[in-house]
C-alpha positions in Angstrom: 30.5 92.2 62.7 27.1 90.6 62.8 28.9 87.2 62.2 31.2 87.4 65.3 28.3 88.4 67.3 26.4 85.5 66.3 29.5 83.3 66.6 30.2 84.3 70.2 26.3 83.9 70.9 26.1 80.3 69.7 29.4 79.7 71.7 28.2 81.3 74.8 24.8 79.3 74.5 26.9 75.8 74.2 28.7 76.7 77.0 26.0 77.3 79.3 24.3 74.0 78.1 27.4 72.2 79.1 27.5 73.7 82.3 23.8 73.1 83.3 24.1 69.6 82.2 27.6 69.2 84.2 25.6 70.8 87.2 22.3 69.1 86.6 19.9 67.7 89.6 22.3 65.0 91.5 19.5 64.1 93.8 18.8 60.8 91.9 22.2 59.5 91.8 23.8 57.3 89.1 21.3 54.7 88.6 22.8 53.9 85.4 26.1 53.3 86.6 25.1 50.5 88.9 22.4 48.5 86.7 24.2 45.3 86.5 25.6 42.6 89.1 28.0 43.0 91.1 30.0 40.4 92.9 31.8 39.9 96.4 33.5 36.7 98.0 33.3 36.7 101.7 36.1 36.1 104.2 34.1 32.6 104.4 34.7 31.8 100.7 31.2 32.6 99.8 30.0 34.8 97.0 27.6 37.4 97.3 25.9 39.0 94.3 24.3 42.2 93.9 21.9 42.6 90.7 20.8 46.2 89.9 18.0 46.2 87.4 17.4 49.4 85.3 13.6 49.3 86.5 14.4 49.4 89.9 14.7 46.0 91.2 17.0 44.4 93.3 18.3 41.4 94.1 20.5 39.5 96.6 22.1 36.2 95.6 23.9 34.4 98.6 24.5 30.9 99.7 21.7 30.8 101.8 19.5 32.0 99.3 18.0 35.1 97.5 16.5 37.9 98.4 14.3 40.4 96.2 12.8 43.7 96.2 13.1 47.3 94.8 15.5 50.1 95.2 15.9 53.5 94.8 18.6 56.0 94.7 19.2 59.3 96.5 22.3 61.1 96.0 25.3 58.5 97.2 22.5 56.2 98.8 20.8 53.4 97.9 17.2 52.7 100.1 15.9 49.3 99.3 13.5 47.1 100.6 13.9 43.2 99.9 11.7 39.9 100.8 14.5 38.1 102.5 15.0 33.9 102.2 12.9 33.7 105.1 9.8 35.3 103.7 10.5 38.6 105.9 10.6 42.1 104.7 13.5 44.0 105.1 14.2 47.7 104.5 17.5 49.3 104.7 19.9 51.6 103.1 23.7 51.5 102.2 25.8 54.3 100.4 28.0 53.5 97.3 31.1 54.6 95.1 31.7 53.6 91.9 35.3 52.9 90.9 35.1 51.8 87.1 33.9 48.3 87.3 34.1 47.8 90.9 31.9 49.7 93.2 32.1 50.3 97.3 28.9 49.7 99.3 28.9 51.1 103.0 26.2 49.2 105.1 26.4 49.7 108.9 29.9 51.5 108.8 31.5 48.4 107.2 32.7 48.9 103.3 32.7 46.0 101.2 34.3 45.9 97.4 32.0 44.3 94.5 33.3 43.7 91.1 31.3 43.9 87.9 30.3 40.6 86.8 
């Protein structure tokens, strides 16, 4: 009887732990999932690459030059501030949805699909 109670207690503890991990705080989003380089080719044939660093840095590489800054994830939103190629600072946000090796980035109502490089 004592062994079965102990076994049930251990199983319940494991189940509760798994449940709590699955229901953890999602307010910071899945920053690890977006870390890396993501490429998109525009309708004009130019490549744009977002590079998300694990340290919260972001780089946007374009044919017109690179923009660099920092980002933070809240839920499914990426808030970022970058210094543009013209030297001006720009703060914006976009939502994201990970799909394996692709990511949909939505900004100003338009969604663009980027693939992992």
